[in-house]
N, CA, C and O atoms as a Tinker XYZ file with bonds, in Angstrom:
   432  protein
     1  N      8.912000  -58.454000   84.755000    73     2
     2  CA     7.773000  -58.587000   83.864000    64     1     3
     3  C      8.242000  -58.479000   82.419000    63     2     4     5
     4  O      8.909000  -57.515000   82.042000    81     3
     5  N      7.893000  -59.461000   81.631000    73     3     6
     6  CA     8.294000  -59.457000   80.228000    64     5     7
     7  C      7.274000  -58.700000   79.395000    63     6     8     9
     8  O      6.067000  -58.856000   79.577000    81     7
     9  N      7.770000  -57.881000   78.483000    73     7    10
    10  CA     6.890000  -57.066000   77.648000    64     9    11
    11  C      6.999000  -57.515000   76.195000    63    10    12    13
    12  O      8.055000  -57.967000   75.754000    81    11
    13  N      5.911000  -57.388000   75.466000    73    11    14
    14  CA     6.015000  -57.617000   74.026000    64    13    15
    15  C      6.930000  -56.550000   73.423000    63    14    16    17
    16  O      6.938000  -55.404000   73.871000    81    15
    17  N      7.673000  -56.924000   72.440000    73    15    18
    18  CA     8.561000  -55.978000   71.796000    64    17    19
    19  C      8.037000  -55.667000   70.401000    63    18    20    21
    20  O      6.963000  -56.120000   70.007000    81    19
    21  N      8.808000  -54.897000   69.675000    73    19    22
    22  CA     8.456000  -54.566000   68.308000    64    21    23
    23  C      9.391000  -55.313000   67.378000    63    22    24    25
    24  O     10.610000  -55.156000   67.446000    81    23
    25  N      8.815000  -56.122000   66.515000    73    23    26
    26  CA     9.584000  -56.842000   65.512000    64    25    27
    27  C      9.499000  -56.034000   64.218000    63    26    28    29
    28  O      8.419000  -55.603000   63.812000    81    27
    29  N     10.651000  -55.835000   63.577000    73    27    30
    30  CA    10.713000  -55.014000   62.370000    64    29    31
    31  C     11.414000  -55.806000   61.275000    63    30    32    33
    32  O     12.549000  -56.249000   61.451000    81    31
    33  N     10.731000  -55.983000   60.141000    73    31    34
    34  CA    11.327000  -56.666000   58.987000    64    33    35
    35  C     11.260000  -55.714000   57.795000    63    34    36    37
    36  O     10.225000  -55.101000   57.535000    81    35
    37  N     12.371000  -55.597000   57.077000    73    35    38
    38  CA    12.455000  -54.654000   55.963000    64    37    39
    39  C     12.582000  -55.423000   54.652000    63    38    40    41
    40  O     13.436000  -56.299000   54.511000    81    39
    41  N     11.721000  -55.081000   53.695000    73    39    42
    42  CA    11.787000  -55.677000   52.360000    64    41    43
    43  C     11.945000  -54.544000   51.354000    63    42    44    45
    44  O     11.158000  -53.597000   51.338000    81    43
    45  N     12.986000  -54.653000   50.504000    73    43    46
    46  CA    13.257000  -53.606000   49.510000    64    45    47
    47  C     12.916000  -54.092000   48.106000    63    46    48    49
    48  O     13.178000  -55.241000   47.751000    81    47
    49  N     12.335000  -53.206000   47.324000    73    47    50
    50  CA    12.222000  -53.387000   45.885000    64    49    51
    51  C     12.851000  -52.129000   45.299000    63    50    52    53
    52  O     13.170000  -51.204000   46.047000    81    51
    53  N     13.036000  -52.068000   43.988000    73    51    54
    54  CA    13.712000  -50.890000   43.436000    64    53    55
    55  C     13.065000  -49.546000   43.805000    63    54    56    57
    56  O     13.776000  -48.565000   44.022000    81    55
    57  N     11.740000  -49.490000   43.878000    73    55    58
    58  CA    11.107000  -48.191000   44.140000    64    57    59
    59  C     10.312000  -48.119000   45.436000    63    58    60    61
    60  O      9.629000  -47.129000   45.697000    81    59
    61  N     10.403000  -49.170000   46.248000    73    59    62
    62  CA     9.597000  -49.181000   47.470000    64    61    63
    63  C     10.301000  -49.987000   48.556000    63    62    64    65
    64  O     10.979000  -50.978000   48.284000    81    63
    65  N     10.120000  -49.530000   49.791000    73    63    66
    66  CA    10.582000  -50.300000   50.949000    64    65    67
    67  C      9.363000  -50.560000   51.821000    63    66    68    69
    68  O      8.658000  -49.631000   52.217000    81    67
    69  N      9.122000  -51.831000   52.115000    73    67    70
    70  CA     8.030000  -52.205000   53.010000    64    69    71
    71  C      8.643000  -52.590000   54.348000    63    70    72    73
    72  O      9.513000  -53.458000   54.420000    81    71
    73  N      8.180000  -51.936000   55.402000    73    71    74
    74  CA     8.648000  -52.229000   56.754000    64    73    75
    75  C      7.499000  -52.880000   57.499000    63    74    76    77
    76  O      6.506000  -52.231000   57.829000    81    75
    77  N      7.647000  -54.175000   57.761000    73    75    78
    78  CA     6.598000  -54.916000   58.458000    64    77    79
    79  C      6.825000  -54.807000   59.954000    63    78    80    81
    80  O      7.904000  -55.107000   60.464000    81    79
    81  N      5.784000  -54.374000   60.640000    73    79    82
    82  CA     5.859000  -54.172000   62.082000    64    81    83
    83  C      4.956000  -55.166000   62.794000    63    82    84    85
    84  O      3.846000  -55.443000   62.340000    81    83
    85  N      5.432000  -55.698000   63.903000    73    83    86
    86  CA     4.621000  -56.592000   64.719000    64    85    87
    87  C      4.957000  -56.335000   66.182000    63    86    88    89
    88  O      6.125000  -56.322000   66.571000    81    87
    89  N      3.923000  -56.133000   66.980000    73    87    90
    90  CA     4.125000  -55.874000   68.402000    64    89    91
    91  C      3.639000  -54.489000   68.766000    63    90    92    93
    92  O      2.666000  -53.986000   68.203000    81    91
    93  N      4.330000  -53.877000   69.716000    73    91    94
    94  CA     3.890000  -52.597000   70.268000    64    93    95
    95  C      4.783000  -51.449000   69.826000    63    94    96    97
    96  O      6.009000  -51.542000   69.877000    81    95
    97  N      4.145000  -50.359000   69.389000    73    95    98
    98  CA     4.873000  -49.126000   69.085000    64    97    99
    99  C      4.621000  -48.213000   70.275000    63    98   100   101
   100  O      3.547000  -47.627000   70.410000    81    99
   101  N      5.630000  -48.101000   71.136000    73    99   102
   102  CA     5.455000  -47.311000   72.351000    64   101   103
   103  C      6.771000  -46.656000   72.747000    63   102   104   105
   104  O      7.752000  -46.702000   72.004000    81   103
   105  N      6.777000  -46.058000   73.909000    73   103   106
   106  CA     7.939000  -45.303000   74.379000    64   105   107
   107  C      9.207000  -46.162000   74.394000    63   106   108   109
   108  O     10.308000  -45.625000   74.274000    81   107
   109  N      9.074000  -47.467000   74.537000    73   107   110
   110  CA    10.241000  -48.348000   74.600000    64   109   111
   111  C     10.716000  -48.823000   73.233000    63   110   112   113
   112  O     11.824000  -49.347000   73.118000    81   111
   113  N      9.896000  -48.650000   72.189000    73   111   114
   114  CA    10.266000  -49.199000   70.876000    64   113   115
   115  C     10.373000  -48.154000   69.766000    63   114   116   117
   116  O     10.831000  -48.476000   68.670000    81   115
   117  N      9.960000  -46.911000   70.023000    73   115   118
   118  CA     9.955000  -45.909000   68.945000    64   117   119
   119  C     11.365000  -45.590000   68.439000    63   118   120   121
   120  O     11.535000  -45.268000   67.264000    81   119
   121  N     12.362000  -45.673000   69.295000    73   119   122
   122  CA    13.731000  -45.383000   68.859000    64   121   123
   123  C     14.170000  -46.377000   67.797000    63   122   124   125
   124  O     14.793000  -46.006000   66.801000    81   123
   125  N     13.840000  -47.643000   68.018000    73   123   126
   126  CA    14.185000  -48.688000   67.055000    64   125   127
   127  C     13.484000  -48.436000   65.714000    63   126   128   129
   128  O     14.107000  -48.551000   64.659000    81   127
   129  N     12.205000  -48.097000   65.754000    73   127   130
   130  CA    11.460000  -47.808000   64.531000    64   129   131
   131  C     12.054000  -46.594000   63.817000    63   130   132   133
   132  O     12.243000  -46.627000   62.601000    81   131
   133  N     12.347000  -45.533000   64.554000    73   131   134
   134  CA    12.929000  -44.326000   63.963000    64   133   135
   135  C     14.268000  -44.631000   63.302000    63   134   136   137
   136  O     14.549000  -44.141000   62.208000    81   135
   137  N     15.087000  -45.432000   63.959000    73   135   138
   138  CA    16.399000  -45.790000   63.418000    64   137   139
   139  C     16.254000  -46.500000   62.077000    63   138   140   141
   140  O     16.966000  -46.182000   61.124000    81   139
   141  N     15.340000  -47.457000   61.999000    73   139   142
   142  CA    15.144000  -48.208000   60.758000    64   141   143
   143  C     14.676000  -47.276000   59.637000    63   142   144   145
   144  O     15.211000  -47.334000   58.530000    81   143
   145  N     13.688000  -46.421000   59.906000    73   143   146
   146  CA    13.180000  -45.513000   58.871000    64   145   147
   147  C     14.267000  -44.517000   58.467000    63   146   148   149
   148  O     14.419000  -44.225000   57.281000    81   147
   149  N     15.016000  -43.997000   59.418000    73   147   150
   150  CA    16.096000  -43.057000   59.099000    64   149   151
   151  C     17.169000  -43.715000   58.228000    63   150   152   153
   152  O     17.724000  -43.072000   57.336000    81   151
   153  N     17.462000  -44.992000   58.482000    73   151   154
   154  CA    18.436000  -45.715000   57.658000    64   153   155
   155  C     17.912000  -45.868000   56.230000    63   154   156   157
   156  O     18.674000  -45.734000   55.272000    81   155
   157  N     16.620000  -46.146000   56.087000    73   155   158
   158  CA    16.017000  -46.263000   54.754000    64   157   159
   159  C     16.091000  -44.927000   54.021000    63   158   160   161
   160  O     16.297000  -44.893000   52.808000    81   159
   161  N     15.923000  -43.826000   54.753000    73   159   162
   162  CA    15.930000  -42.496000   54.136000    64   161   163
   163  C     17.323000  -42.033000   53.700000    63   162   164   165
   164  O     17.445000  -41.023000   53.005000    81   163
   165  N     18.379000  -42.760000   54.100000    73   163   166
   166  CA    19.728000  -42.409000   53.658000    64   165   167
   167  C     19.812000  -42.537000   52.130000    63   166   168   169
   168  O     20.371000  -41.668000   51.460000    81   167
   169  N     19.263000  -43.608000   51.595000    73   167   170
   170  CA    19.138000  -43.802000   50.141000    64   169   171
   171  C     17.657000  -43.996000   49.871000    63   170   172   173
   172  O     17.189000  -45.125000   49.718000    81   171
   173  N     16.921000  -42.894000   49.814000    73   171   174
   174  CA    15.467000  -42.994000   49.841000    64   173   175
   175  C     14.852000  -43.615000   48.580000    63   174   176   177
   176  O     15.229000  -43.290000   47.454000    81   175
   177  N     13.905000  -44.509000   48.805000    73   175   178
   178  CA    13.104000  -45.029000   47.695000    64   177   179
   179  C     12.014000  -44.008000   47.384000    63   178   180   181
   180  O     11.915000  -42.980000   48.055000    81   179
   181  N     11.204000  -44.283000   46.382000    73   179   182
   182  CA    10.088000  -43.389000   46.074000    64   181   183
   183  C      9.014000  -43.482000   47.153000    63   182   184   185
   184  O      8.270000  -42.530000   47.389000    81   183
   185  N      8.945000  -44.651000   47.807000    73   183   186
   186  CA     7.844000  -44.891000   48.732000    64   185   187
   187  C      8.298000  -45.815000   49.861000    63   186   188   189
   188  O      9.041000  -46.773000   49.648000    81   187
   189  N      7.829000  -45.497000   51.061000    73   187   190
   190  CA     8.031000  -46.359000   52.226000    64   189   191
   191  C      6.644000  -46.736000   52.731000    63   190   192   193
   192  O      5.790000  -45.874000   52.939000    81   191
   193  N      6.433000  -48.024000   52.925000    73   191   194
   194  CA     5.161000  -48.502000   53.460000    64   193   195
   195  C      5.415000  -49.124000   54.828000    63   194   196   197
   196  O      6.229000  -50.037000   54.966000    81   195
   197  N      4.712000  -48.622000   55.833000    73   195   198
   198  CA     4.758000  -49.248000   57.154000    64   197   199
   199  C      3.571000  -50.197000   57.229000    63   198   200   201
   200  O      2.421000  -49.764000   57.306000    81   199
   201  N      3.861000  -51.500000   57.205000    73   199   202
   202  CA     2.808000  -52.509000   57.274000    64   201   203
   203  C      2.460000  -52.731000   58.742000    63   202   204   205
   204  O      3.234000  -53.321000   59.496000    81   203
   205  N      1.290000  -52.250000   59.131000    73   203   206
   206  CA     0.875000  -52.234000   60.536000    64   205   207
   207  C      0.062000  -53.470000   60.935000    63   206   208   209
   208  O     -0.499000  -53.512000   62.029000    81   207
   209  N     -0.005000  -54.478000   60.052000    73   207   210
   210  CA    -0.871000  -55.643000   60.295000    64   209   211
   211  C     -0.612000  -56.312000   61.644000    63   210   212   213
   212  O     -1.549000  -56.781000   62.289000    81   211
   213  N      0.654000  -56.360000   62.077000    73   211   214
   214  CA     0.973000  -57.059000   63.319000    64   213   215
   215  C      1.048000  -56.167000   64.541000    63   214   216   217
   216  O      1.411000  -56.629000   65.623000    81   215
   217  N      0.710000  -54.888000   64.387000    73   215   218
   218  CA     0.811000  -53.959000   65.508000    64   217   219
   219  C     -0.353000  -54.187000   66.473000    63   218   220   221
   220  O     -1.519000  -54.146000   66.079000    81   219
   221  N     -0.019000  -54.426000   67.736000    73   219   222
   222  CA    -1.043000  -54.723000   68.738000    64   221   223
   223  C     -1.344000  -53.548000   69.650000    63   222   224   225
   224  O     -2.352000  -53.552000   70.358000    81   223
   225  N     -0.465000  -52.524000   69.639000    73   223   226
   226  CA    -0.631000  -51.391000   70.543000    64   225   227
   227  C      0.179000  -50.224000   70.007000    63   226   228   229
   228  O      1.234000  -50.419000   69.403000    81   227
   229  N     -0.309000  -49.017000   70.224000    73   227   230
   230  CA     0.438000  -47.818000   69.852000    64   229   231
   231  C      0.074000  -46.725000   70.845000    63   230   232   233
   232  O     -1.084000  -46.315000   70.928000    81   231
   233  N      1.076000  -46.247000   71.606000    73   231   234
   234  CA     0.800000  -45.201000   72.592000    64   233   235
   235  C      1.028000  -43.823000   71.975000    63   234   236   237
   236  O      1.301000  -43.714000   70.780000    81   235
   237  N      0.916000  -42.781000   72.782000    73   235   238
   238  CA     1.048000  -41.415000   72.268000    64   237   239
   239  C      2.440000  -41.170000   71.695000    63   238   240   241
   240  O      2.592000  -40.446000   70.712000    81   239
   241  N      3.452000  -41.771000   72.308000    73   239   242
   242  CA     4.817000  -41.634000   71.786000    64   241   243
   243  C      4.912000  -42.270000   70.404000    63   242   244   245
   244  O      5.576000  -41.744000   69.511000    81   243
   245  N      4.250000  -43.396000   70.242000    73   243   246
   246  CA     4.230000  -44.078000   68.944000    64   245   247
   247  C      3.528000  -43.245000   67.888000    63   246   248   249
   248  O      4.011000  -43.126000   66.762000    81   247
   249  N      2.393000  -42.669000   68.246000    73   247   250
   250  CA     1.656000  -41.821000   67.309000    64   249   251
   251  C      2.495000  -40.621000   66.890000    63   250   252   253
   252  O      2.567000  -40.284000   65.708000    81   251
   253  N      3.125000  -39.985000   67.860000    73   251   254
   254  CA     3.974000  -38.835000   67.569000    64   253   255
   255  C      5.129000  -39.213000   66.656000    63   254   256   257
   256  O      5.493000  -38.454000   65.758000    81   255
   257  N      5.702000  -40.383000   66.885000    73   255   258
   258  CA     6.813000  -40.848000   66.062000    64   257   259
   259  C      6.359000  -41.091000   64.623000    63   258   260   261
   260  O      7.085000  -40.775000   63.680000    81   259
   261  N      5.169000  -41.649000   64.456000    73   259   262
   262  CA     4.653000  -41.865000   63.097000    64   261   263
   263  C      4.516000  -40.542000   62.350000    63   262   264   265
   264  O      4.836000  -40.459000   61.164000    81   263
   265  N      4.045000  -39.513000   63.039000    73   263   266
   266  CA     3.897000  -38.196000   62.417000    64   265   267
   267  C      5.269000  -37.615000   62.070000    63   266   268   269
   268  O      5.462000  -37.089000   60.974000    81   267
   269  N      6.217000  -37.709000   62.999000    73   267   270
   270  CA     7.572000  -37.197000   62.754000    64   269   271
   271  C      8.214000  -37.917000   61.561000    63   270   272   273
   272  O      8.820000  -37.277000   60.701000    81   271
   273  N      8.081000  -39.231000   61.513000    73   271   274
   274  CA     8.668000  -39.999000   60.410000    64   273   275
   275  C      8.011000  -39.637000   59.084000    63   274   276   277
   276  O      8.681000  -39.576000   58.053000    81   275
   277  N      6.710000  -39.398000   59.108000    73   275   278
   278  CA     6.003000  -38.985000   57.902000    64   277   279
   279  C      6.547000  -37.653000   57.399000    63   278   280   281
   280  O      6.757000  -37.475000   56.199000    81   279
   281  N      6.773000  -36.729000   58.312000    73   279   282
   282  CA     7.316000  -35.415000   57.927000    64   281   283
   283  C      8.750000  -35.534000   57.407000    63   282   284   285
   284  O      9.118000  -34.872000   56.437000    81   283
   285  N      9.559000  -36.383000   58.055000    73   283   286
   286  CA    10.932000  -36.585000   57.576000    64   285   287
   287  C     10.917000  -37.144000   56.157000    63   286   288   289
   288  O     11.703000  -36.724000   55.307000    81   287
   289  N     10.028000  -38.082000   55.912000    73   287   290
   290  CA     9.923000  -38.667000   54.575000    64   289   291
   291  C      9.510000  -37.596000   53.557000    63   290   292   293
   292  O     10.059000  -37.537000   52.456000    81   291
   293  N      8.545000  -36.755000   53.928000    73   291   294
   294  CA     8.113000  -35.681000   53.033000    64   293   295
   295  C      9.282000  -34.769000   52.683000    63   294   296   297
   296  O      9.437000  -34.378000   51.526000    81   295
   297  N     10.104000  -34.426000   53.670000    73   295   298
   298  CA    11.271000  -33.572000   53.423000    64   297   299
   299  C     12.252000  -34.234000   52.467000    63   298   300   301
   300  O     12.957000  -33.548000   51.726000    81   299
   301  N     12.303000  -35.572000   52.478000    73   299   302
   302  CA    13.184000  -36.316000   51.581000    64   301   303
   303  C     12.477000  -36.627000   50.259000    63   302   304   305
   304  O     13.001000  -37.363000   49.423000    81   303
   305  N     11.282000  -36.058000   50.079000    73   303   306
   306  CA    10.449000  -36.275000   48.891000    64   305   307
   307  C     10.112000  -37.749000   48.698000    63   306   308   309
   308  O     10.156000  -38.279000   47.588000    81   307
   309  N      9.779000  -38.389000   49.804000    73   307   310
   310  CA     9.392000  -39.794000   49.821000    64   309   311
   311  C      7.975000  -39.885000   50.369000    63   310   312   313
   312  O      7.626000  -39.186000   51.321000    81   311
   313  N      7.166000  -40.741000   49.771000    73   311   314
   314  CA     5.830000  -40.999000   50.297000    64   313   315
   315  C      5.954000  -42.044000   51.398000    63   314   316   317
   316  O      6.500000  -43.123000   51.168000    81   315
   317  N      5.455000  -41.737000   52.591000    73   315   318
   318  CA     5.406000  -42.716000   53.673000    64   317   319
   319  C      3.937000  -43.014000   53.921000    63   318   320   321
   320  O      3.157000  -42.121000   54.251000    81   319
   321  N      3.568000  -44.274000   53.758000    73   319   322
   322  CA     2.167000  -44.661000   53.913000    64   321   323
   323  C      2.043000  -45.789000   54.932000    63   322   324   325
   324  O      2.929000  -46.634000   55.056000    81   323
   325  N      0.937000  -45.784000   55.650000    73   323   326
   326  CA     0.612000  -46.883000   56.562000    64   325   327
   327  C     -0.311000  -47.840000   55.826000    63   326   328   329
   328  O     -1.227000  -47.408000   55.127000    81   327
   329  N     -0.076000  -49.132000   55.979000    73   327   330
   330  CA    -0.925000  -50.142000   55.352000    64   329   331
   331  C     -1.406000  -51.111000   56.421000    63   330   332   333
   332  O     -0.768000  -51.277000   57.460000    81   331
   333  N     -2.534000  -51.743000   56.153000    73   331   334
   334  CA    -3.100000  -52.750000   57.057000    64   333   335
   335  C     -3.283000  -52.209000   58.467000    63   334   336   337
   336  O     -2.949000  -52.870000   59.451000    81   335
   337  N     -3.821000  -50.994000   58.546000    73   335   338
   338  CA    -4.063000  -50.366000   59.848000    64   337   339
   339  C     -5.295000  -51.018000   60.468000    63   338   340   341
   340  O     -6.369000  -51.032000   59.866000    81   339
   341  N     -5.133000  -51.550000   61.659000    73   339   342
   342  CA    -6.235000  -52.228000   62.341000    64   341   343
   343  C     -7.292000  -51.261000   62.835000    63   342   344   345
   344  O     -7.063000  -50.053000   62.904000    81   343
   345  N     -8.445000  -51.799000   63.175000    73   343   346
   346  CA    -9.570000  -50.984000   63.635000    64   345   347
   347  C     -9.217000  -50.154000   64.866000    63   346   348   349
   348  O     -9.586000  -48.983000   64.956000    81   347
   349  N     -8.494000  -50.768000   65.824000    73   347   350
   350  CA    -8.180000  -50.036000   67.058000    64   349   351
   351  C     -7.299000  -48.826000   66.756000    63   350   352   353
   352  O     -7.517000  -47.743000   67.299000    81   351
   353  N     -6.305000  -49.013000   65.888000    73   351   354
   354  CA    -5.390000  -47.908000   65.581000    64   353   355
   355  C     -6.106000  -46.852000   64.738000    63   354   356   357
   356  O     -5.888000  -45.655000   64.925000    81   355
   357  N     -6.946000  -47.286000   63.826000    73   355   358
   358  CA    -7.705000  -46.327000   63.010000    64   357   359
   359  C     -8.592000  -45.472000   63.911000    63   358   360   361
   360  O     -8.730000  -44.268000   63.696000    81   359
   361  N     -9.186000  -46.096000   64.909000    73   359   362
   362  CA   -10.042000  -45.355000   65.843000    64   361   363
   363  C     -9.215000  -44.339000   66.630000    63   362   364   365
   364  O     -9.650000  -43.204000   66.825000    81   363
   365  N     -8.030000  -44.740000   67.081000    73   363   366
   366  CA    -7.143000  -43.824000   67.805000    64   365   367
   367  C     -6.746000  -42.661000   66.897000    63   366   368   369
   368  O     -6.724000  -41.511000   67.336000    81   367
   369  N     -6.437000  -42.951000   65.647000    73   367   370
   370  CA    -6.073000  -41.887000   64.699000    64   369   371
   371  C     -7.239000  -40.928000   64.475000    63   370   372   373
   372  O     -7.045000  -39.720000   64.343000    81   371
   373  N     -8.453000  -41.480000   64.434000    73   371   374
   374  CA    -9.645000  -40.621000   64.287000    64   373   375
   375  C     -9.841000  -39.743000   65.518000    63   374   376   377
   376  O    -10.068000  -38.539000   65.401000    81   375
   377  N     -9.754000  -40.347000   66.684000    73   375   378
   378  CA    -9.997000  -39.623000   67.941000    64   377   379
   379  C     -8.979000  -38.508000   68.129000    63   378   380   381
   380  O     -9.325000  -37.418000   68.585000    81   379
   381  N     -7.716000  -38.777000   67.777000    73   379   382
   382  CA    -6.656000  -37.794000   67.984000    64   381   383
   383  C     -6.554000  -36.778000   66.846000    63   382   384   385
   384  O     -5.819000  -35.795000   66.947000    81   383
   385  N     -7.288000  -37.019000   65.775000    73   383   386
   386  CA    -7.218000  -36.114000   64.628000    64   385   387
   387  C     -5.988000  -36.342000   63.768000    63   386   388   389
   388  O     -5.693000  -35.531000   62.891000    81   387
   389  N     -5.269000  -37.423000   63.999000    73   387   390
   390  CA    -4.039000  -37.680000   63.246000    64   389   391
   391  C     -4.274000  -38.429000   61.935000    63   390   392   393
   392  O     -3.361000  -38.564000   61.121000    81   391
   393  N     -5.483000  -38.910000   61.737000    73   391   394
   394  CA    -5.750000  -39.666000   60.509000    64   393   395
   395  C     -5.433000  -38.824000   59.281000    63   394   396   397
   396  O     -4.906000  -39.330000   58.290000    81   395
   397  N     -5.755000  -37.539000   59.352000    73   395   398
   398  CA    -5.509000  -36.676000   58.190000    64   397   399
   399  C     -4.035000  -36.298000   58.064000    63   398   400   401
   400  O     -3.614000  -35.838000   57.003000    81   399
   401  N     -3.249000  -36.481000   59.114000    73   399   402
   402  CA    -1.826000  -36.139000   59.076000    64   401   403
   403  C     -0.973000  -37.261000   58.473000    63   402   404   405
   404  O      0.191000  -37.044000   58.137000    81   403
   405  N     -1.548000  -38.449000   58.338000    73   403   406
   406  CA    -0.819000  -39.600000   57.851000    64   405   407
   407  C     -1.469000  -40.151000   56.590000    63   406   408   409
   408  O     -2.693000  -40.116000   56.462000    81   407
   409  N     -0.668000  -40.660000   55.658000    73   407   410
   410  CA    -1.231000  -41.314000   54.485000    64   409   411
   411  C     -1.528000  -42.762000   54.864000    63   410   412   413
   412  O     -0.649000  -43.489000   55.328000    81   411
   413  N     -2.770000  -43.166000   54.661000    73   411   414
   414  CA    -3.183000  -44.520000   55.034000    64   413   415
   415  C     -3.743000  -45.207000   53.819000    63   414   416   417
   416  O     -4.717000  -44.748000   53.223000    81   415
   417  N     -3.111000  -46.335000   53.444000    73   415   418
   418  CA    -3.616000  -47.115000   52.325000    64   417   419
   419  C     -4.893000  -47.818000   52.748000    63   418   420   421
   420  O     -4.966000  -48.399000   53.831000    81   419
   421  N     -5.887000  -47.761000   51.897000    73   419   422
   422  CA    -7.117000  -48.480000   52.229000    64   421   423
   423  C     -6.867000  -49.973000   52.054000    63   422   424   425
   424  O     -6.045000  -50.392000   51.238000    81   423
   425  N     -7.589000  -50.759000   52.831000    73   423   426
   426  CA    -7.406000  -52.219000   52.778000    64   425   427
   427  C     -7.742000  -52.715000   51.395000    63   426   428   429
   428  O     -8.702000  -52.268000   50.766000    81   427
   429  N     -6.933000  -53.648000   50.934000    73   427   430
   430  CA    -7.201000  -54.203000   49.598000    64   429   431
   431  C     -7.576000  -55.653000   49.695000    63   430   432
   432  O     -7.837000  -56.293000   48.676000    81   431
């Protein structure tokens, strides 16, 4: 059975890194996401934006990873924000109480 994967594209500017995500953030893909964010934190920008526009699914492992990455960024004095969070994920964040644990950019 073929599964959707997580596609990750990184765009750097002098003070910001945008990580565009597409696909599923789950137990099979969180390691890849963590690796990319950890690599960005080696030479940290002022801000990291996780563009969630293409995310179709996020399981509990994915949610936990987002919180862990947010905390790692805070320790590195970097703002980690989620952008383009879809309705389904926003609802999951509300239900789990994690919405307040993550910085979420409002849709523009």
